[in-house]
N, C-alpha and C positions, 0 to 999 in steps of 0.2 A: 561702680568704685571708681572713684575720682580722685585721683592724684596726681596735686598739682605741679611743677615747679621753676622755680623761674627763667626764663631768659633761654644760653647758653650756657648753662651751670652742670657739671658734673654732679652724678648724681645714679644713689644705687638703693632699689627698694627692692621688693619681694618681688616683685612681676616688670620691673625696669632697671635696668644696667643703660650709665650713658655716660659717652666722655664730650667734647668740647659738641663735637659737628654729629655726632650717632649715638643711636639709640639700641639695645633692642628689649623687647614687651614680649611679655608673653599674657598670653591672651584667655582665660579658661571659657571654655568652650559652654555651650549652655545656662549663660549672666548677661546679660546687658554687658558685656565688658569692654571701659574706655579705661582709656589713662591723657596724662595734658603733657606732652616731651618735644622739646625744641621748640615750647612757645608756641605751639600747635595739638587741638585734644583732636586724641586718633580713637573708635570706637570701630568694634568688630560686629560687620552687618552679619556676617552667614559665611559658608563653606557650602560649597558646589561643581560640582562637578569638575572639580579637580583647579578649581579655582576660588581660594581668600578676597572677603567682600570688605571694604576696610573705607570708612565714612575719612578722608581726610581735611580737617576745616571744611570742609562743608563740602567736599566734594568727596562723589563717592568713585572706589577707583575699582575696577578685580583685576588682583594677581595672581599668576598663577603660581601652584605648589613650584613651590624648587626654583623658582622665575620670579624677573624685576618689574615695574613699572614705574612711572612719576605720577607725581602731583602734587601742587601748590608750591611749590620748588625744591622737594624733598624726592628720593630714590630710594622704592622701598622696597625690599625683596621681602621673601617666606622663606625662614630658614626649619621648620619644621610644623605639621600637621600630626595631632595625633586625634583619639576621640576625647580626652578630658581636657587640651590647649593647644593654642597655635601662637607658634612662634614667628616674632616681623625685626625685620633690623630698618630702623628711619636713619635716612642720614642730609643733610644736606646736599643739594646740585652744588 
């Protein structure tokens, strides 16, 4: 599923909740989960050994569970990982 949202506008859907500079995205596990947030495509690649792999605008980044990382000008943090879903927060750096 791809959800598109224009630029830096606030938005809210079933799996994305945004302000002007940050979005919280809930990815379902076990499916090809992808969203377009803050003008960039974000895809859940997988979860392994306490690391969440995300493709952020073509750059694959590993983010530790309950940790954070940076990619393509965004700060990315993993807020929750369960058997059913992964919740990440993406904000402009």
